[in-house]
C-alpha positions in Angstrom: 173.1 -1.1 213.0 174.3 -1.1 216.6 172.3 -2.3 219.6 170.9 0.1 222.1 173.5 -1.1 224.6 176.3 -0.2 222.1 174.7 3.2 221.5 174.5 3.8 225.2 178.1 2.8 225.8 179.3 5.0 222.9 177.3 8.0 224.2 178.6 7.5 227.7 182.2 7.2 226.4 181.8 10.4 224.3 180.5 12.3 227.3 183.2 10.9 229.5 186.0 11.9 227.1 184.5 15.5 226.9 184.5 15.8 230.7 188.0 14.4 231.0 189.3 16.8 228.4 187.8 19.7 230.4 189.1 18.4 233.7 192.6 18.0 232.1 192.5 21.7 231.4 192.5 22.2 235.2 195.8 20.5 235.4 197.8 23.7 235.1 199.9 22.8 238.1 200.2 19.1 237.3 197.1 18.6 239.4 195.1 15.4 238.9 191.3 15.5 238.6 191.0 13.9 242.0 193.3 16.5 243.6 191.3 19.3 242.0 188.0 17.8 243.2 189.5 17.5 246.8 190.4 21.2 246.7 187.0 22.0 245.3 185.2 20.1 248.1 187.2 21.8 250.8 186.3 25.2 249.4 182.6 24.4 249.1 182.1 22.4 252.2 184.8 23.8 254.5 187.8 22.0 256.2 187.4 18.2 256.1 189.2 15.3 257.7 190.7 12.7 255.6 188.0 10.2 256.5 185.3 12.7 255.6 186.9 13.2 252.2 187.3 9.4 251.8 183.6 8.9 252.5 182.6 11.7 250.1 184.7 10.3 247.3 183.8 6.7 248.2 187.5 5.6 248.3 189.7 4.5 251.2 191.3 6.9 253.7 194.8 5.8 252.6 194.0 6.7 249.0 192.9 10.1 250.0 195.9 10.5 252.3 198.2 10.0 249.3 196.4 12.7 247.5 196.5 15.0 250.5 200.2 14.5 251.0 200.8 15.5 247.4 198.6 18.6 247.8 200.5 19.5 251.0 203.9 19.1 249.3 202.6 21.4 246.5 201.6 24.0 249.1 197.9 23.7 248.2 196.6 22.2 251.5 197.7 22.4 255.1 196.5 20.3 258.0 195.1 21.8 261.2 194.8 19.8 264.4 191.2 19.4 265.7 190.8 21.3 269.0 188.4 18.7 270.4 190.1 15.5 269.2 193.9 16.0 269.1 194.2 12.8 267.0 192.3 14.3 264.1 193.4 16.8 261.5 191.4 18.9 259.3 192.6 19.5 255.7 192.4 23.2 254.8 193.1 24.9 251.5 195.9 27.5 251.3 195.6 30.8 249.4 197.6 29.2 246.6 195.2 26.3 246.4 192.2 28.6 246.5 193.6 30.6 243.6 194.2 27.5 241.5 190.6 26.3 242.1 189.2 29.7 241.3 191.1 29.7 237.9 189.8 26.2 237.2 186.4 27.2 238.2 186.3 29.7 235.3 186.9 26.7 232.9 184.2 24.7 234.6 181.8 27.7 234.3 182.5 28.0 230.6 181.8 24.2 230.2 178.5 24.3 232.2 177.4 27.5 230.3 178.1 25.8 227.0 176.1 22.7 228.0 173.3 24.8 229.3 173.2 26.8 226.2 172.8 23.8 223.8 170.1 22.2 225.9 166.5 23.3 226.1 164.9 24.1 229.5 163.3 20.7 229.5 166.6 19.0 228.5 168.4 20.8 231.4 165.8 19.5 233.9 166.1 16.0 232.5 169.9 16.2 232.6 169.9 17.4 236.3 167.4 14.7 237.2 169.5 12.0 235.5 172.7 13.1 237.1 171.1 13.1 240.5 169.5 9.7 239.8 172.8 8.2 238.7 175.0 9.6 241.5 172.5 8.6 244.2 172.1 5.0 242.9 175.5 3.9 241.8 177.7 2.6 244.6 181.3 2.7 243.6 183.3 0.3 245.8 186.2 1.7 247.8 189.5 1.1 246.1 
């Protein structure tokens, strides 16, 4: 019989593998999960500077910059100079990037619908509460 810690780790690993498998389906253009999420954040929150994105993802600005350069070389993101601070640039999604995220969004919607379908109303509330609790409490160090 396994310990509660072992059961917890196995359950977390199983969920993580399921999520990674779904995210990998987004990689139709050789896009990493991080790159997809950067595009998704820009669509949902509007144009963002590299430092704003680094803060959001809790990683360093150079790490985000590498991702942004790849997205720019693939024609998915462009940079626009800030009118008020000429040293700053905002990352903006291109129509090609928006189309890619919209297609991936269909896969995400399918996944969330499936999860929602198999959970009871109370389970969904608990799932939402736990996700918020975990994401607000875990501090992932910048890498």
